[in-house]
C-alpha positions as CSV (number, residue, x, y, z in Angstrom):
1,X,-20.4,85.5,17.6
2,X,-21.0,89.2,18.0
3,X,-18.2,90.1,15.5
4,X,-20.0,88.2,12.8
5,X,-22.9,90.6,13.1
6,X,-20.6,93.4,11.7
7,X,-19.5,91.3,8.7
8,X,-21.4,89.5,6.1
9,X,-19.6,86.2,6.7
10,X,-16.5,84.7,8.2
11,X,-14.3,85.4,5.1
12,X,-15.1,89.1,5.3
13,X,-14.1,89.1,9.0
14,X,-10.8,87.3,8.2
15,X,-10.1,89.8,5.4
16,X,-10.6,92.7,7.8
17,X,-8.3,91.0,10.4
18,X,-5.6,90.6,7.7
19,X,-6.0,94.2,6.6
20,X,-5.7,95.3,10.2
21,X,-2.5,93.3,10.6
22,X,-1.0,94.8,7.4
23,X,-2.0,98.3,8.6
24,X,0.2,97.8,11.7
25,X,3.3,97.5,9.5
26,X,5.3,100.7,10.1
27,X,6.5,101.5,6.6
28,X,9.9,103.2,7.0
29,X,10.1,106.9,6.2
30,X,13.2,108.9,5.7
31,X,14.1,112.6,5.9
32,X,13.8,114.2,2.5
33,X,17.1,114.0,0.6
34,X,18.5,111.4,3.0
35,X,16.9,108.3,1.6
36,X,19.2,105.3,1.9
37,X,20.1,103.1,-1.1
38,X,17.4,100.8,-2.5
39,X,18.7,97.7,-0.8
40,X,18.7,99.3,2.7
41,X,15.2,100.5,2.1
42,X,14.1,97.0,1.2
43,X,15.8,95.6,4.3
44,X,14.1,98.2,6.4
45,X,10.7,97.4,4.8
46,X,11.2,93.7,5.3
47,X,12.2,94.3,9.0
48,X,9.1,96.4,9.5
49,X,7.0,93.6,8.0
50,X,8.6,91.0,10.3
51,X,8.2,93.2,13.4
52,X,4.4,93.5,12.7
53,X,3.7,90.0,11.4
54,X,5.7,88.2,14.1
55,X,3.2,89.6,16.7
56,X,0.4,87.7,14.8
57,X,2.0,84.6,13.1
58,X,-1.3,82.8,12.9
59,X,-2.6,85.6,10.7
60,X,0.2,85.3,8.1
61,X,-1.7,83.0,5.8
62,X,-4.5,85.5,5.7
63,X,-2.1,88.3,5.1
64,X,-0.5,86.4,2.3
65,X,-3.9,86.3,0.4
66,X,-4.7,90.0,1.1
67,X,-1.3,91.6,0.6
68,X,-2.0,93.2,-2.8
69,X,-5.8,93.5,-2.3
70,X,-6.0,96.1,0.4
71,X,-4.7,99.6,0.9
72,X,-2.1,98.8,3.6
73,X,-0.8,95.9,1.6
74,X,-0.6,98.0,-1.6
75,X,1.3,100.7,0.3
76,X,3.9,98.0,1.4
77,X,4.0,96.7,-2.2
78,X,4.5,100.2,-3.6
79,X,7.6,100.8,-1.4
80,X,9.0,97.4,-2.3
81,X,8.4,97.9,-6.1
82,X,9.8,101.5,-6.0
83,X,13.0,100.3,-4.5
84,X,13.3,97.5,-7.0
85,X,12.6,100.0,-9.8
86,X,15.3,102.2,-8.5
87,X,17.7,99.2,-8.4
88,X,17.2,98.9,-12.2
89,X,14.8,96.1,-12.5
90,X,12.3,96.4,-15.3
91,X,8.5,96.7,-15.0
92,X,8.4,93.0,-16.1
93,X,10.9,92.0,-13.4
94,X,10.1,94.0,-10.2
95,X,6.5,92.7,-9.7
96,X,7.7,89.1,-9.7
97,X,10.8,89.8,-7.5
98,X,8.8,92.0,-5.2
99,X,5.9,89.6,-4.8
100,X,8.3,86.8,-4.1
101,X,10.3,88.8,-1.6
102,X,7.2,89.9,0.3
103,X,5.8,86.4,0.4
104,X,9.2,85.1,1.5
105,X,9.0,87.5,4.5
106,X,5.6,86.2,5.4
107,X,7.0,82.7,5.2
108,X,9.9,83.7,7.4
109,X,7.5,84.5,10.1
110,X,5.4,81.4,9.8
111,X,7.9,78.7,8.8
112,X,10.5,78.6,11.6
113,X,12.3,75.2,11.8
114,X,10.2,72.7,13.7
115,X,7.7,75.3,14.8
116,X,5.1,73.8,17.0
117,X,1.5,74.2,16.3
118,X,0.3,77.5,17.7
119,X,-2.4,75.8,19.7
120,X,0.0,73.6,21.8
121,X,0.4,74.4,25.5
122,X,3.9,75.1,26.8
123,X,4.4,71.5,28.1
124,X,3.4,69.9,24.9
125,X,5.5,72.3,22.9
126,X,8.6,71.5,25.0
127,X,7.9,67.8,24.6
128,X,7.8,68.2,20.8
129,X,11.0,70.3,20.8
130,X,12.8,67.5,22.7
131,X,11.5,64.9,20.2
132,X,12.7,67.0,17.3
133,X,16.2,67.5,18.9
134,X,16.5,63.8,19.6
135,X,15.4,62.9,16.1
136,X,18.2,65.1,14.7
137,X,20.8,64.0,17.1
138,X,20.2,60.3,16.2
139,X,20.9,60.9,12.5
140,X,23.9,59.2,11.1
141,X,26.9,61.4,11.5
142,X,28.5,60.3,8.2
143,X,25.4,61.3,6.3
144,X,24.2,64.4,8.1
145,X,27.1,66.0,10.0
146,X,26.0,69.6,9.6
147,X,22.4,68.9,10.6
148,X,23.5,66.9,13.6
149,X,25.8,69.8,14.6
150,X,22.8,72.2,14.3
151,X,20.3,69.9,16.1
152,X,20.0,72.0,19.3
153,X,19.6,75.2,17.5
154,X,17.2,73.9,14.9
155,X,15.0,72.2,17.5
156,X,14.7,75.1,19.9
157,X,11.4,76.7,19.5
158,X,11.1,79.5,19.4
159,X,14.3,79.8,17.6
160,X,16.4,83.0,18.2
161,X,13.9,85.2,16.5
162,X,16.2,88.1,16.0
163,X,18.9,86.0,14.4
164,X,16.4,84.0,12.3
165,X,14.7,87.1,10.9
166,X,18.0,88.9,10.3
167,X,19.5,86.0,8.4
168,X,16.4,85.6,6.4
169,X,16.2,89.2,5.4
170,X,20.0,89.3,4.7
171,X,19.8,86.3,2.4
172,X,16.8,87.7,0.6
173,X,18.2,91.2,0.1
174,X,21.7,89.8,-0.8
175,X,20.0,87.6,-3.4
176,X,18.1,90.4,-5.0
177,X,21.4,92.5,-5.1
178,X,23.2,89.6,-6.7
179,X,20.5,89.2,-9.2
180,X,20.7,92.9,-10.1
181,X,24.5,92.8,-10.4
182,X,24.4,89.7,-12.6
183,X,22.0,91.4,-15.0
184,X,24.2,94.6,-15.2
185,X,26.4,94.5,-18.2
186,X,30.1,94.8,-17.5
187,X,31.6,98.1,-18.5
């Protein structure tokens, strides 16, 4: 209760927590003149977001709402938008692409396959993981061969965080690069 005395109400407290979490994102910096290409900078930024947000996954929904409404979130957005601008996206394109990308990163942290509720104890979490694995393994092989083959990986919580986050960032950045390339007229 003591924390509420410092804030007008619970929503102001939650906003402050979200801003604090966003302030922990270590925005990549580079030596002058040695800045990598825009897509590498995006991947570095997204990796920094994951590194910070994965420490506080329960805060991600709050972060989502505060991303472009506080100074740390605006600093993250500026780096993202600047990289997309450098890539050649227009002022009408990069806000949508950037906002989608940053929100996808937040989702990457919060939406792991079969993620158990954060409030579950270890025993209950293992029980749910086993139920999820059995559910997938009992699927009809002729209808879901790829899902059945992935059952153990998909139902292990936590999933291999490093691989999960890397593949998500790679898919996102590769998609943005492909979008940019498809919009570039052939010469």
